[in-house]
C-alpha angles and dihedrals in degrees: 000000000000090000090051092053090048091051091049091050093048091049092051090051090049092051092049091051092049091051090049091053093047092050093047091052091048092237093144114079113249117250095198116145114221114237129207115264118250114264110272121224099200135034125188091338094313119122110230131211120236131246085246091061094075122092121226108247105144119137097242104016129254116343119215111209126204100223091198092066098028117124131179108215116205109190146139125072096011136119095219114033115195143197108204128193119222092260092048091056090049090053090073116094111291125226138185129208139156109237129171119228115210117196123205086231088073103257129106139190133203110216139175103230127196125192148098130299115255090216090060089057091046089051090059096047093044111219116231119248094256094055116113107152137059117206121195123203129194134208092249093057096263120138142173137171143217137191111267087234092060091055094046096043098047139052096254113171137196098216126214096171135044124191089357094301129101114266111267116228094257090057095053110277123214096027138355124184115241097212098183117199089023133102116261096259088069089058095090118197132207092027114196104158140035119193122194105211143173093219110103090175096063111135122206130205099293095025089062088052097058104283123130114270092216095049092199117172089222091062136057110271092225120080 
């Protein structure tokens, strides 16, 4: 009996030693979970605004999206309609760019945005020849539209990060449009649908309430 106990003890010691060697040689795959980076305050010499510098002005308050069931529907006048998961959207080529958001309320923020190009998504769904307008819809019922030419001729991103950190829910997680050269009401948050249309007169939430359909910063935002 004594011999058996000694053998068990020796076997246990041997197992512990083997595990120690395996760990020291990094032979066991790491189970580390990547964490979001801390929000940066400066990028390539440019001072950045903070997430906290925005004002809450959404039509129904902050939307909390279940990323496990989230889908981005891309539909309308396309040859290849799609329903993307969050990760599938993020699998498109990623880009970074500092773009200033100007709100009609008189405030502005300078943010480093990271996301995917809308035109890359459109390239995959293949708009039909008669298409001329892109309509974006949000989970809270908000919508806005742009000429197809604006999307294809500019670097228009759907952002999933700001200042190197994942968008918080109040800023539009999972995706906010970075509609550069447009007033802030065109920067739709919580995007869950893109419709390719042939209706250049479509009016979104604020546009149907007297705001300019173009939303150009060089023009008055009121019609």
